[in-house]
TORKETI-850768 format. One record per residue (C-alpha): x, y, z; chain. Coordinates in nm, 4 decimals. Layout:
<sites>
        xx        yy        zz  mol
         X         Y         Z    A
...
</sites>
This chain:
<sites>
        xx        yy        zz  mol
    6.5310    1.2257    0.6818    A
    6.4593    0.9690    0.4084    A
    6.1598    0.8340    0.6012    A
    6.0237    1.1882    0.6486    A
    6.0621    1.2604    0.2743    A
    5.8859    0.9366    0.1789    A
    5.6015    1.0190    0.4160    A
    5.5617    1.3675    0.2677    A
    5.5597    1.2269   -0.0887    A
    5.3047    0.9589    0.0081    A
    5.0836    1.2208    0.1774    A
    5.0986    1.4491   -0.1266    A
    5.0120    1.1655   -0.3681    A
    4.7238    1.0468   -0.1480    A
    4.5877    1.3985   -0.1147    A
    4.6098    1.4417   -0.4905    A
    4.4211    1.1160   -0.5534    A
    4.1537    1.2013   -0.2984    A
    4.1131    1.5454   -0.4451    A
    4.0820    1.3951   -0.7925    A
    3.8212    1.1468   -0.6712    A
    3.6293    1.4234   -0.4953    A
    3.6313    1.6317   -0.8123    A
    3.5277    1.3273   -1.0149    A
    3.2322    1.2648   -0.7809    A
    3.1216    1.6259   -0.8027    A
    3.1364    1.6468   -1.1830    A
    3.0553    1.2851   -1.2648    A
    2.7855    1.2170   -1.5218    A
    2.7196    0.8560   -1.6289    A
    2.5567    0.8270   -1.9695    A
    2.2764    0.5823   -2.0494    A
    2.5106    0.3651   -2.2551    A
    2.8333    0.3836   -2.0509    A
    2.9141    0.0483   -1.8926    A
    3.0323   -0.0234   -1.5404    A
    3.0843   -0.3329   -1.3258    A
    2.8027   -0.4387   -1.0932    A
    3.0321   -0.5181   -0.7997    A
    2.7420   -0.5784   -0.5629    A
    2.3791   -0.6673   -0.6338    A
    2.1423   -0.6151   -0.3409    A
    1.7895   -0.7560   -0.3797    A
    1.5131   -0.6335   -0.1468    A
    1.1651   -0.7808   -0.2051    A
    0.8946   -0.5922   -0.0148    A
    0.5499   -0.6929    0.1036    A
    0.2239   -0.5756   -0.0531    A
    0.1250   -0.2764    0.1576    A
    0.3156    0.0051    0.3245    A
    0.2007   -0.0231    0.6841    A
    0.3702    0.3069    0.7737    A
    0.1596    0.5083    0.5283    A
   -0.0946    0.7593    0.6618    A
   -0.3867    0.5645    0.5140    A
   -0.2711    0.2264    0.6482    A
   -0.5480    0.0216    0.8099    A
   -0.5759   -0.3147    0.9829    A
   -0.6545   -0.4831    0.6498    A
   -0.3043   -0.3999    0.5265    A
   -0.1398   -0.5647    0.8266    A
   -0.3654   -0.8677    0.7890    A
   -0.2848   -0.9060    0.4173    A
    0.0901   -0.8620    0.4708    A
    0.0925   -1.1200    0.7485    A
   -0.0845   -1.3768    0.5314    A
    0.1232   -1.3117    0.2203    A
    0.4552   -1.4902    0.1576    A
    0.7000   -1.2349    0.0171    A
    0.8791   -1.3285   -0.3053    A
    1.2093   -1.5044   -0.2378    A
    1.5214   -1.3055   -0.3378    A
    1.6503   -1.5893   -0.5582    A
    1.3303   -1.5671   -0.7649    A
    1.4011   -1.1986   -0.8367    A
    1.7676   -1.2739   -0.9019    A
    1.6719   -1.5327   -1.1625    A
    1.4570   -1.2752   -1.3471    A
    1.7399   -1.0199   -1.3720    A
    1.9225   -0.9646   -1.7007    A
    2.2603   -0.9434   -1.5257    A
    2.4561   -1.1027   -1.2422    A
    2.6975   -0.9696   -0.9858    A
    3.0267   -0.8933   -1.1583    A
    2.8741   -0.8292   -1.5018    A
    2.9370   -0.5188   -1.7087    A
    2.6080   -0.3269   -1.7304    A
    2.4764    0.0164   -1.8300    A
    2.1962    0.2373   -1.7056    A
    2.0023    0.1237   -2.0125    A
    2.0373   -0.2355   -1.8928    A
    1.9016   -0.1357   -1.5516    A
    1.6004    0.0346   -1.7121    A
    1.5338   -0.2777   -1.9178    A
    1.5654   -0.4937   -1.6036    A
    1.3037   -0.2743   -1.4328    A
    1.0656   -0.3135   -1.7255    A
    1.1116   -0.6914   -1.7324    A
    1.0472   -0.7259   -1.3588    A
    0.7299   -0.5156   -1.3838    A
    0.5976   -0.7604   -1.6458    A
    0.5832   -1.0371   -1.3848    A
    0.2251   -1.0663   -1.2625    A
    0.3317   -1.1143   -0.9002    A
    0.5306   -0.7857   -0.8906    A
    0.3477   -0.4547   -0.8483    A
    0.6502   -0.2333   -0.9027    A
    1.0276   -0.2528   -0.9315    A
    1.3214   -0.0159   -0.8997    A
    1.6717   -0.0998   -1.0178    A
    1.9243    0.1665   -0.9233    A
    2.3036    0.2004   -0.9158    A
    2.5040    0.3831   -0.6494    A
    2.8704    0.4754   -0.5963    A
    2.9325    0.4996   -0.9709    A
    3.1331    0.8185   -0.9242    A
    3.3197    0.7122   -0.6113    A
    3.6284    0.5092   -0.7018    A
    3.6834    0.4220   -0.3344    A
    3.3575    0.2236   -0.3084    A
    3.2224   -0.0734   -0.5051    A
    2.9449   -0.0117   -0.7580    A
    2.6232   -0.1321   -0.5996    A
    2.3058   -0.2180   -0.7904    A
    1.9994   -0.2166   -0.5659    A
    1.6912   -0.4090   -0.6808    A
    1.3747   -0.3260   -0.4877    A
    1.0451   -0.4958   -0.5707    A
    0.6968   -0.4742   -0.4231    A
    0.4665   -0.7738   -0.4321    A
    0.1112   -0.8073   -0.5586    A
   -0.1590   -0.9916   -0.3688    A
   -0.1398   -1.3283   -0.5413    A
   -0.3957   -1.5616   -0.3798    A
   -0.7385   -1.5182   -0.5387    A
   -1.0290   -1.7488   -0.4463    A
   -1.3057   -1.7301   -0.7067    A
   -1.6774   -1.7793   -0.6467    A
   -1.9516   -1.6920   -0.8920    A
   -2.3156   -1.8014   -0.9074    A
   -2.5843   -1.6657   -1.1358    A
   -2.9032   -1.7327   -1.3279    A
   -2.9909   -1.5777   -1.6648    A
   -3.2439   -1.6795   -1.9283    A
   -3.3561   -1.9738   -1.7192    A
   -3.0021   -2.1174   -1.7050    A
   -2.7781   -2.1454   -1.3972    A
   -2.4073   -2.0705   -1.4073    A
   -2.1413   -2.1190   -1.1433    A
   -1.7667   -2.0917   -1.0990    A
   -1.5575   -2.1949   -0.8004    A
   -1.1824   -2.2098   -0.7806    A
   -0.8569   -2.0700   -0.6507    A
   -0.5544   -1.9111   -0.8169    A
   -0.2134   -1.8202   -0.6781    A
    0.0281   -1.6378   -0.9074    A
    0.3157   -1.6515   -0.6553    A
    0.2794   -1.9804   -0.4740    A
    0.4871   -1.9815   -0.1527    A
    0.6779   -1.6787   -0.2831    A
    0.8413   -1.8923   -0.5529    A
    0.7004   -1.7116   -0.8572    A
    0.4949   -2.0210   -0.9443    A
    0.1477   -1.9800   -1.0979    A
   -0.1141   -2.2393   -1.0011    A
   -0.4876   -2.2462   -1.0701    A
   -0.7746   -2.4857   -1.0163    A
   -1.1408   -2.4180   -1.0900    A
   -1.4757   -2.5758   -1.1717    A
   -1.7161   -2.4007   -1.4105    A
   -2.0688   -2.4736   -1.5198    A
   -2.2814   -2.2723   -1.7637    A
   -2.5138   -2.3196   -2.0615    A
   -2.2204   -2.4073   -2.2927    A
   -2.0134   -2.6461   -2.0838    A
   -1.9137   -2.7651   -1.7391    A
   -1.5900   -2.9136   -1.6148    A
   -1.2561   -2.8742   -1.4397    A
   -0.9524   -2.6670   -1.5376    A
   -0.5983   -2.6861   -1.3999    A
   -0.3152   -2.4460   -1.4767    A
    0.0535   -2.4297   -1.3821    A
    0.3437   -2.2054   -1.4862    A
    0.6931   -2.1656   -1.3476    A
    1.0478   -2.0678   -1.4256    A
    1.2533   -2.3618   -1.5546    A
    1.5425   -2.3228   -1.3120    A
    1.7938   -2.5329   -1.5037    A
    1.7954   -2.2915   -1.7980    A
    1.8259   -1.9164   -1.7255    A
    1.5113   -1.7153   -1.8094    A
    1.3242   -2.0215   -1.9372    A
    0.9628   -2.0962   -1.8428    A
    0.7258   -2.3904   -1.8583    A
    0.3474   -2.3753   -1.8707    A
    0.0831   -2.6478   -1.8498    A
   -0.2953   -2.6150   -1.8855    A
   -0.5394   -2.9048   -1.8565    A
   -0.9176   -2.9087   -1.8904    A
   -1.1761   -3.1844   -1.8683    A
   -1.5199   -3.0593   -1.9731    A
   -1.8372   -3.2365   -2.0726    A
   -1.7862   -3.1206   -2.4332    A
   -1.4177   -3.2143   -2.4608    A
   -1.0663   -3.2000   -2.3213    A
   -0.7685   -2.9677   -2.3460    A
   -0.3934   -3.0236   -2.3106    A
   -0.1539   -2.7346   -2.3616    A
    0.2186   -2.7406   -2.2807    A
    0.4732   -2.4678   -2.3551    A
    0.8472   -2.4506   -2.2972    A
    0.9803   -2.1036   -2.3701    A
    1.3270   -1.9559   -2.3395    A
    1.2681   -1.6230   -2.5123    A
    1.4932   -1.3465   -2.6283    A
    1.4671   -1.2214   -2.2719    A
    1.6449   -0.8922   -2.3265    A
    1.8331   -0.7088   -2.5984    A
    2.1549   -0.9022   -2.5337    A
    2.0113   -1.2561   -2.5152    A
    2.2035   -1.4751   -2.7602    A
    1.9636   -1.7655   -2.8222    A
    1.5987   -1.8645   -2.7798    A
    1.4194   -2.2006   -2.7731    A
    1.0491   -2.2714   -2.7961    A
    0.8338   -2.5847   -2.7945    A
    0.4552   -2.6091   -2.7818    A
    0.2145   -2.9026   -2.7799    A
   -0.1569   -2.8321   -2.7951    A
   -0.4523   -3.0675   -2.8224    A
   -0.8147   -2.9894   -2.7560    A
   -1.1676   -3.0943   -2.8403    A
   -1.4648   -2.8745   -2.7579    A
   -1.7818   -2.7103   -2.8861    A
   -1.7285   -2.3565   -3.0171    A
   -2.0273   -2.1247   -3.0516    A
   -2.0324   -1.8578   -3.3224    A
   -2.2610   -1.5624   -3.2469    A
   -2.4319   -1.3062   -3.4688    A
   -2.7097   -1.0514   -3.4038    A
   -2.6999   -1.1233   -3.0304    A
   -2.7786   -1.4952   -3.0736    A
   -2.5924   -1.8217   -3.1217    A
   -2.5752   -1.8626   -3.4989    A
   -2.4149   -2.2071   -3.5119    A
   -2.2169   -2.4470   -3.2930    A
   -1.9062   -2.6324   -3.4083    A
   -1.7364   -2.9482   -3.2860    A
   -1.3687   -2.8602   -3.3112    A
   -1.0696   -3.0927   -3.2748    A
   -0.7251   -2.9393   -3.2991    A
   -0.3707   -3.0662   -3.2624    A
   -0.0645   -2.8431   -3.2821    A
    0.3089   -2.8881   -3.2467    A
    0.5486   -2.5967   -3.2857    A
    0.9229   -2.5869   -3.2302    A
    1.1688   -2.3029   -3.2834    A
    1.5294   -2.2004   -3.2224    A
    1.6727   -1.8528   -3.2641    A
    2.0030   -1.6655   -3.2678    A
    2.0937   -1.3060   -3.1963    A
    2.3035   -1.2398   -3.5064    A
    2.3883   -0.8769   -3.4283    A
    2.3506   -0.6904   -3.1015    A
    2.4632   -0.3539   -2.9706    A
    2.3733   -0.1529   -2.6638    A
    2.0165   -0.0837   -2.7820    A
    1.9652   -0.2889   -3.0978    A
    1.9235   -0.6571   -3.1730    A
    1.8857   -0.8460   -3.5002    A
    1.7678   -1.2044   -3.4724    A
    1.7066   -1.5065   -3.6901    A
    1.4580   -1.7753   -3.5820    A
    1.3932   -2.1066   -3.7564    A
    1.1028   -2.3330   -3.6718    A
    0.8487   -2.5874   -3.7832    A
    0.4690   -2.6075   -3.7407    A
    0.2421   -2.9122   -3.7581    A
   -0.1286   -2.8445   -3.7096    A
   -0.4490   -3.0337   -3.7810    A
   -0.7938   -2.8774   -3.7233    A
   -1.1167   -3.0621   -3.8010    A
   -1.4656   -2.9054   -3.7941    A
   -1.8194   -3.0468   -3.7838    A
   -2.1565   -2.9106   -3.6831    A
   -2.2517   -2.9983   -3.3272    A
   -2.5951   -3.1702   -3.3019    A
   -2.7130   -2.8775   -3.0837    A
   -2.6273   -2.6170   -3.3506    A
   -2.9178   -2.3777   -3.4291    A
   -2.8138   -2.3797   -3.7967    A
   -2.6569   -2.6355   -4.0291    A
   -2.6103   -2.3977   -4.3201    A
   -2.2976   -2.5258   -4.5036    A
   -2.1961   -2.1642   -4.5557    A
   -2.1103   -2.1548   -4.1837    A
   -1.8925   -2.4705   -4.1780    A
   -1.5171   -2.3946   -4.1852    A
   -1.2853   -2.6003   -4.4034    A
   -1.0537   -2.8453   -4.2295    A
   -0.6911   -2.7306   -4.2053    A
   -0.3860   -2.9557   -4.1962    A
   -0.0643   -2.7563   -4.2217    A
    0.2967   -2.8728   -4.2104    A
    0.5594   -2.6118   -4.2801    A
    0.9131   -2.5130   -4.1842    A
    0.9664   -2.1402   -4.1472    A
    1.2313   -1.8753   -4.0938    A
    1.1851   -1.5338   -3.9309    A
    1.3850   -1.2140   -3.8956    A
    1.3357   -0.9829   -3.5967    A
    1.4661   -0.6353   -3.5277    A
    1.4462   -0.4618   -3.1886    A
    1.5393   -0.1026   -3.1162    A
    1.5376   -0.0555   -2.7376    A
    1.4372    0.2927   -2.6218    A
    1.2319    0.2464   -2.3055    A
    1.0691    0.5418   -2.1330    A
    0.8631    0.5167   -1.8167    A
    0.5221    0.6829   -1.8508    A
    0.2116    0.7028   -1.6344    A
   -0.1658    0.7103   -1.6906    A
   -0.1440    0.5512   -2.0355    A
   -0.3207    0.2157   -2.0049    A
   -0.3426    0.2113   -1.6254    A
   -0.3828    0.4641   -1.3410    A
   -0.0944    0.5982   -1.1300    A
    0.1291    0.3082   -1.2304    A
    0.4718    0.3203   -1.4002    A
    0.4328    0.1881   -1.7549    A
    0.7290    0.0930   -1.9708    A
    0.6847    0.2183   -2.3275    A
    0.9350    0.1320   -2.6014    A
    0.9914    0.4236   -2.8405    A
    1.2025    0.2107   -3.0732    A
    1.0869   -0.0109   -3.3578    A
    1.0054   -0.3776   -3.3092    A
    0.9312   -0.5645   -3.6289    A
    0.9245   -0.9249   -3.7473    A
    0.9133   -1.0902   -4.0912    A
    0.8354   -1.4607   -4.1315    A
    0.8247   -1.6933   -4.4337    A
    0.7009   -2.0547   -4.4241    A
    0.6880   -2.3222   -4.6940    A
    0.3743   -2.5405   -4.6808    A
    0.4564   -2.9031   -4.7686    A
    0.1288   -3.0858   -4.6982    A
   -0.1827   -2.8829   -4.7853    A
   -0.0922   -2.7642   -5.1354    A
   -0.3030   -2.6739   -5.4336    A
   -0.3345   -2.9340   -5.7094    A
   -0.0400   -2.9111   -5.9448    A
    0.1752   -2.7169   -5.6956    A
    0.4643   -2.8404   -5.4856    A
    0.4375   -2.5832   -5.2106    A
    0.2064   -2.3418   -5.0359    A
    0.3214   -2.0292   -4.8555    A
    0.2764   -1.8824   -4.5075    A
    0.3897   -1.5210   -4.4805    A
    0.3556   -1.2695   -4.1997    A
    0.4935   -0.9297   -4.1039    A
    0.4356   -0.7116   -3.7978    A
    0.5660   -0.3816   -3.6632    A
    0.5071   -0.1624   -3.3600    A
    0.6483    0.1429   -3.1896    A
    0.5567    0.4451   -2.9796    A
    0.6334    0.8030   -3.0701    A
    0.5670    1.1505   -2.9333    A
    0.4556    1.4636   -3.1146    A
    0.4322    1.7820   -2.9113    A
    0.2335    1.6736   -2.6033    A
    0.0711    1.3732   -2.7729    A
    0.1756    1.0104   -2.7276    A
    0.0989    0.7676   -3.0110    A
    0.1110    0.3871   -2.9983    A
    0.1161    0.2212   -3.3402    A
    0.0971   -0.1449   -3.4399    A
    0.0280   -0.3297   -3.7622    A
    0.0123   -0.6951   -3.8624    A
   -0.0081   -0.8688   -4.2013    A
   -0.0698   -1.2424   -4.2574    A
   -0.1341   -1.4510   -4.5653    A
   -0.1618   -1.8210   -4.6559    A
   -0.1330   -1.8870   -5.0277    A
   -0.1527   -2.1764   -5.2708    A
   -0.3226   -2.4305   -5.0417    A
   -0.6386   -2.6296   -5.1144    A
   -0.8477   -2.3610   -4.9425    A
   -0.9147   -2.0148   -5.0713    A
   -0.6146   -1.7856   -5.0317    A
   -0.6188   -1.6110   -4.6935    A
   -0.5026   -1.2505   -4.6530    A
   -0.5506   -1.0250   -4.3494    A
   -0.4144   -0.6815   -4.2658    A
   -0.4741   -0.5271   -3.9220    A
   -0.3593   -0.1880   -3.7954    A
   -0.4258    0.0199   -3.4872    A
   -0.3174    0.3557   -3.3520    A
   -0.3873    0.4922   -3.0033    A
   -0.3393    0.8576   -2.9125    A
   -0.3066    1.0053   -2.5623    A
   -0.3033    1.3702   -2.4573    A
   -0.2829    1.4948   -2.0991    A
   -0.4622    1.8286   -2.0748    A
   -0.4127    1.8729   -1.6992    A
   -0.3502    1.6724   -1.3842    A
   -0.7200    1.5829   -1.3807    A
   -0.8234    1.5622   -1.7482    A
   -0.6839    1.3538   -2.0323    A
   -0.8001    1.2804   -2.3862    A
   -0.7792    0.9491   -2.5711    A
   -0.8534    0.8458   -2.9297    A
   -0.8251    0.5150   -3.1158    A
   -0.8596    0.4051   -3.4751    A
   -0.8306    0.0439   -3.5888    A
   -0.8971   -0.1452   -3.9090    A
   -0.9001   -0.5063   -4.0286    A
   -0.9188   -0.6002   -4.3952    A
   -0.9323   -0.9604   -4.5115    A
   -0.9983   -1.2080   -4.7860    A
   -1.0676   -1.5745   -4.7161    A
   -1.0975   -1.5167   -4.3396    A
   -1.1412   -1.8415   -4.1436    A
   -1.5066   -1.8913   -4.0441    A
   -1.4153   -2.0165   -3.6973    A
   -1.2259   -1.6889   -3.6318    A
   -1.4727   -1.4353   -3.7713    A
   -1.4090   -1.0663   -3.8117    A
   -1.6909   -0.9178   -3.6071    A
   -1.7782   -0.5927   -3.4365    A
   -1.8992   -0.5989   -3.0775    A
   -1.8426   -0.4676   -2.7255    A
   -1.4891   -0.6103   -2.7109    A
   -1.3692   -0.5245   -3.0603    A
   -1.4552   -0.1595   -3.1050    A
   -1.8108   -0.0435   -3.0206    A
   -1.9260   -0.0816   -2.6628    A
   -2.2827   -0.1837   -2.5828    A
   -2.3275   -0.4447   -2.8581    A
   -2.3493   -0.8234   -2.8039    A
   -2.0686   -1.0697   -2.8680    A
   -1.9779   -1.0988   -3.2420    A
   -2.2825   -0.8848   -3.3242    A
   -2.1976   -0.7613   -3.6764    A
   -1.9934   -0.9766   -3.9177    A
   -1.7924   -0.8877   -4.2260    A
   -1.4743   -0.9406   -4.4216    A
   -1.3549   -0.5950   -4.3156    A
   -1.3905   -0.3959   -3.9949    A
   -1.3152   -0.0354   -3.9007    A
   -1.3824    0.1317   -3.5674    A
   -1.2859    0.4396   -3.3697    A
   -1.3239    0.5700   -3.0167    A
   -1.2799    0.9021   -2.8399    A
   -1.2741    0.9482   -2.4648    A
   -1.2416    1.2178   -2.2051    A
   -1.0698    1.0744   -1.9015    A
   -1.0840    1.2093   -1.5479    A
   -0.8118    1.1220   -1.2988    A
   -0.9293    1.1865   -0.9432    A
   -0.5935    1.1340   -0.7697    A
   -0.8021    0.9479   -0.5138    A
   -0.6612    0.6289   -0.3679    A
   -0.8884    0.3998   -0.1658    A
   -0.6711    0.2745    0.1220    A
   -0.3837    0.1669   -0.1088    A
   -0.6309   -0.0694   -0.2799    A
   -0.7741    0.1177   -0.5790    A
   -0.7017    0.4202   -0.7912    A
   -1.0252    0.5779   -0.9176    A
   -1.1012    0.7444   -1.2486    A
   -1.3970    0.8273   -1.4728    A
   -1.4554    0.8420   -1.8487    A
   -1.7038    0.9637   -2.1043    A
   -1.6793    0.7894   -2.4417    A
   -1.8143    0.7689   -2.7953    A
   -1.7556    0.4646   -3.0220    A
   -1.8326    0.4132   -3.3891    A
   -1.7594    0.1319   -3.6332    A
   -1.8771   -0.1070   -3.8990    A
   -1.8071   -0.4610   -4.0188    A
   -1.8940   -0.5101   -4.3839    A
   -1.8612   -0.7227   -4.7002    A
   -1.8077   -1.0968   -4.7026    A
   -2.0522   -1.3866   -4.7272    A
   -2.1687   -1.3807   -4.3645    A
   -2.2412   -1.0049   -4.3692    A
   -2.5712   -1.0764   -4.5496    A
   -2.7077   -1.2200   -4.2226    A
   -2.6463   -0.9045   -4.0179    A
   -2.9700   -0.7587   -3.8806    A
   -2.8051   -0.4165   -3.9031    A
   -2.5526   -0.3740   -4.1833    A
   -2.4952   -0.0031   -4.1223    A
   -2.2652    0.1966   -3.9003    A
   -2.2859    0.1087   -3.5301    A
   -2.2247    0.3683   -3.2618    A
   -2.2669    0.4166   -2.8900    A
   -2.2113    0.6740   -2.6188    A
   -2.1554    0.6206   -2.2501    A
   -2.0011    0.7097   -1.9178    A
   -1.8175    0.4947   -1.6706    A
   -1.6027    0.4603   -1.3622    A
   -1.2570    0.3022   -1.3627    A
   -1.0921    0.1153   -1.0750    A
   -0.7327    0.0007   -1.0910    A
   -0.5372   -0.1843   -0.8241    A
   -0.1629   -0.2316   -0.8534    A
   -0.1917   -0.4792   -0.5667    A
   -0.3761   -0.7365   -0.7786    A
   -0.1911   -1.0038   -0.9740    A
   -0.4213   -0.9649   -1.2754    A
   -0.3109   -0.6420   -1.4465    A
   -0.6035   -0.4461   -1.5808    A
   -0.8791   -0.2025   -1.4999    A
   -1.2323   -0.2688   -1.3757    A
   -1.4874   -0.0862   -1.5963    A
   -1.8267    0.0053   -1.4534    A
   -2.0086    0.1447   -1.7596    A
   -2.3496    0.2704   -1.8647    A
   -2.3671    0.2526   -2.2457    A
   -2.6359    0.3749   -2.4841    A
   -2.6241    0.2055   -2.8286    A
   -2.7314    0.4582   -3.0907    A
   -2.8757    0.2030   -3.3329    A
   -3.1705   -0.0328   -3.2908    A
   -3.1829   -0.4085   -3.3311    A
   -3.3628   -0.7070   -3.1852    A
   -3.0365   -0.8275   -3.0293    A
   -2.9387   -0.4867   -2.8876    A
   -3.0518   -0.3502   -2.5514    A
   -3.1575    0.0142   -2.5413    A
   -2.9295    0.0696   -2.2407    A
   -2.6556   -0.1537   -2.1105    A
   -2.5038   -0.1694   -1.7636    A
   -2.1811   -0.3639   -1.7421    A
   -1.9011   -0.4483   -1.5024    A
   -1.6013   -0.5784   -1.6945    A
   -1.2335   -0.6400   -1.6409    A
   -1.0359   -0.4898   -1.9288    A
   -0.6656   -0.4599   -2.0021    A
   -0.6585   -0.0807   -2.0042    A
   -0.8395    0.2381   -1.8970    A
</sites>
């Protein structure tokens, strides 16, 4: 009788618990900030192409068979959590965004299951898809009576280890020589990286080493950074479509920094970073320079300054599509990110002064208004009380996106740069890359620059055998660089503008993120250095 009673009580309790768990599973809602234990972490790296897709062809099988899939431990090392950690859905979204930043990963999904089933362990599944990483490079051409060539190879995921390696030989009218590049995770320190770049050219050499353990995610407690940079080369400054002058430049830089996360919550981080900079840059006219006008010779710079910075991060990541790329998840932070930095110059100081000052401030965020998406960024820098003229520069940019339909989207951009004492070796100039398409490199110079663009974008929803997404654009650009000592040499000191059409090709299978632009551009102003119509094929960072 006692045994039967105990059995009945046990059965009733078990049924009650199961019923409670079933009700919990049915009504369970896990908030973005609620934490849970990642009991299991399952990592599944996938190959480049889906060979089961309807548009799969033999090329996909061939590429997958040649490619070495990323090793699971490489993905595990890039995660912001480990098995057994307390995490939230916000942490998983951040982990997705971080994985998608890796150039060897095309896409990533980080999902949690069993969160509402107390009878099963919480499982976090990490699924990644690889990019094609091995890129041989061959380029031969002849223009203006001069030959140019490039031959090399680059692998951004060597042997599936997440290692970047590059070797190439280049030869053109400016220089010829060899370049070697290497970058990898530094496995002894979580989330740390090392990078090395070497170059041996006929006009100089280059050595660049970086060790970087960043504030990897919102909860990272410390950061470390060290950089050593030394190079000697000839730098050409252009204006009006021609080489204006050539500079022999020698530069040495050392930078070290250490930072602390002084206050962190689920979606906010406040950080303090202290560091020191030593830099020495020496300029002289190269014997081949077309001009030796002393107005074009930059002043030497030799800075030594400790500095302190404050950073604030508000994490609010949303996944969007068709912003900078085509049919690709893009992680946009709708929270503020800003940084303030103050440095005390101890070497290059004005006569009668003990110190000079290096100050900078930057801020960026995304925000939505009705059906518009806006991306805003601004940057302020100044160097005061040194032997050179005081340097001040303010740069701001806003991009606006509006999706009218599945096929049509609208885009607008406005950007401005305003300066005093701008360094002559880093001129403020308006050209094809900096605001108005169709104009030669560094075409129009000035102390200030404003430019704007408007585009109508067409999304075809056409995918070429899992290789390319295709789009089209019609665009109008306008801008002007003005004021400053070098502006007097502009062949056209007025407003520059251009109109054009183009095709866009984006591949999320390539390890170099960006969009191929095939454009026909009509500059709307005349000049000896400006073609009446320009055809171009360029690789740009966005649509």
